[in-house]
N, C-alpha and C positions, 0 to 999 in steps of 0.2 A: 748496689741495688739488689743483687741476688740474695744478699744476706737479709735485706728487709723483706723480700718476698718469702724467703724460707722461714723467717720468724713469724710472719703473718700466717703462713700455712700451718706451722707447728702449733701456734696458739689456737687457731680455728679448729684444727684436728683434735687438740686436747679438750677443748670445750665441747665439741661434738661427741667425743668418746664419753665424756662425763654425763651429758644430757641425754644421749640416745646411742648407746653402745651397739645395739643391734642394727641400727641404720647406717653405721659408719662405712662398712665395706660395700654394701650396695650403692651408697651415694658416691663413693670413690670410683667404682666401676662404671656407673652411669655417667659420671662427669668425664671420665677418660674416653668413653665411647663418643660422647658429644664433642669433645675436643678433637678427636681424630676425624669425625665427620665434617666438622667446621674447617679443619685444616685442609682436607681434600677438596672441599668446596672452594675455598679461597685459592688453593693451588690452581684449580681449573680456571678461575677468573683471571689470575695473574698470567697464566700461560696464554690465554686468549688475548689479553690486552698487550702483553709484551710482544706477542706475534703480530698484532695489529700495528704496534709502533715500528717493528722491524720492517713490515711492509711499507709503512710511511717512509722510513729511511731509504729502503732500496728503490722505491719509486721516485725519490727525490722530493716528495711532497713535504717531508719534515724540514728539509733544507729551505724550500720555498717559504714555508710558514715562518721559519726562523728569520729568514732574510726580510720577510714582510714586517717583522717586528723590529728590524734594525734601527729605523729612525727613532722609534720610541725608546728602545733600550740604550741608545747612545746618550740620550738626555737623562734617562733614569739612572744609569750607572756612571755617568760622567766619565766616559772613556771612549777612545777611538780604536781600541784593540779589537779588530774584526773577529779574530778567532775566539776571544773571550766573550764577545757579544753574541757570536753564533752559538756557543755552548750555553750561555745564559738564556738566550732566546729559545733555544730548543728545550731547555729545562722548563721555562715558563709555559711553553705550548704543551709539553707533556703533562705538567701539573694541571693546566686548564682543562685538558681533555680527560683528566682523572686516570691516567695510565699509571698504575701502581708499579713502583720499582724503577721505571724508566727514567724519571728525572734525576735520580741520585747520582749516577756516574757523570751525567752532564753537568750537574751542579758542582761536583767535586772538581772537574776539569776547569770550569769557569772560575771557581774560587781560587784555585792554584794560580791561574793566570793573573787574576786581579791582585793577589798577594805578591806575586813576583814583580808586578809593576808598582808595588807599594800603594795600591789604591784600596785602602781599608774601607772607605765609604762604599765602594762597589761590592766588596765582599760582604759587608754588613747588610746592604740592601738585598743582596741575593739571599742571605740567611733569613731576613724578615719575610721576603716573598715566598720562600720555601716553607717557613713556619706557619704562615697564614694561608698559603696554598689556595689561591682563588681557583675554584673548580666549577666548570660547567656540568661535568658528569661525575658525580661522586660514586664511581663504580664499586669501590671496596665496600662502602657502607651499604649500598644497594644489595651487593652480594651477601653481606652479613645478614641483612634483613630478610632476604629471600631464603637463606639457609636456616634462619630461625623460624620460618613459616609465616612470615608477614603476608597478609592477603594483598597488600599493595606496597611492595618494597620501594617503589620509585616516588612515593609521596614526599620524600625529603628533598626532592630536586630544588624547588623554589626556596625553601628555608635555608638549605645548604648554600645555594648561590648567593642569597642575600647576606648570610652570616659571613661567608668567606670574603665577599666583596667589602663589607664593612670592616672586617678585621684587617684585610690587606691595606685598605685606605688608611685606617688608623695607624697601623704599624709603619707604613711608609711615611706618613706625616710626622709621626713621633721621631723616627730616625732622622728625617730632614731637620726638624727643630733641634734635636740633640746635637746634630752635626754643626748646625749654625752656632749653637752655644759654645761648642768646643773651638769654633773658628777653624774647622778643618775643611775648608773649601778647596775644590780641585777644579 
């Protein structure tokens, strides 16, 4: 992937140098400044939300939310491994709340447990749920829009909720039907 990005950059830089040689260096410097400003802005958002999730963990609320999802996750992942279901439920709650970075380690732990138990369906379902990421609060996108100067960065709330809901339902149903075709019931 790095080779592809490098090739695209070199091709774009070469075209820019041919078409506007005097604007190349100022554009590179301005782009670098914008990239640094955006990175610092996103870092602040990540710190706030990861701190929020840490508070949820320490207060026990994250565990209670995960336990509340346990009946649904048992049916969804077709397993009774409580530890795997706890990690998967926590992952889903963190994704739903739009907490960037927080769901990843939880998803990795849940997937490892699913795969150790030879439950490929559960690992696949967790992958689909992470890829489609049903989100109530799209915090990263709102932060990106705010950093870019959007007058109303939270306007994407409802479209994001509907799009992620539909993609999650479609992905889940597609996996369910593919699993049925393979005859891999657990």
